[in-house]
Structure formats: structure tokens, C-alpha cells
C-alpha angles and dihedrals in degrees: 000000000000112000121198127206113190125191134158093276107035151005114230117198116196134189111206120197092337092240115127119184098312091335113121112188113234099165138020124191136173131215114211108175119208089203137003106299149156121242135176112045092162146076132224123231095207110000122102116203135195116207123207133174112226092176131010132359124282138178127239128191120198122193118188095187094271110036135034122219121193122199137177113219115208129190116288096354118140109290121264111236116214114190124208120285095037119121110228130200122179130196110203131180129215108276096027119128116204120187120199126193117201131194092212136050118249112288118168090206089063093066128093104197100171116076093206091055089046092055089056095056 
């Protein structure tokens, strides 16, 4: 998991081994918006993701087909785990840095990009 070392000059955040309770990281990506924007707008059939803020605060909305959860992700807080078959929408601001860990490599066939189709699963 994310380990923090705090001293009088700096906070160091360290990922060790990138294995989290049966979660083996296969892919890491970063979102660095050039302007305020919305990202996501899809669900994954099989992929689990863990969202972190590296810089700035952003909003995430998670819809499981019945209920909506809204969270605010702040820098270096514990990662937010999003399991498969959850629709995700992100609101990012210019200057944010969002890091996402995935337990699967990119597969276009894993994506559900139409909300109406998602609601039928």
C-alpha cells in the first residue's frame, strides 16, 4: 500500500511491490488535465481500479446501477478502490494529477461506454 514517511522538511510517499490484498497492478496511468474537465464516463466489466490524487483535489462519482456515491479525493489519501461494473465519472481541475492503478492491461472489450447499456447489465 502507500507508505508515508514524514519529517520536518518533506513527506515521502512510497509504493512498495504494488500488490494490494489480492490486487496485482498490471497498468498505471496518470490524468493531467490542461483545463477543467470531466473524464471517465464508462464502466469496466472485469478491471478493478484504485484512484489516487497526486496533486490537487478532484471529485469522483460512482454509480453501481442502483446507487450513486460521490467522493472527494485529496492528495495522498488512501486510494479509492472501484470494482468492476461501476460507472465512473471524474471532475478534474487544471493542475490536478490523478494516478490510477489497474489490475488488468488495457482491453477495449472490457469497457462499457454507453450508460443505457450499462444499466441493462
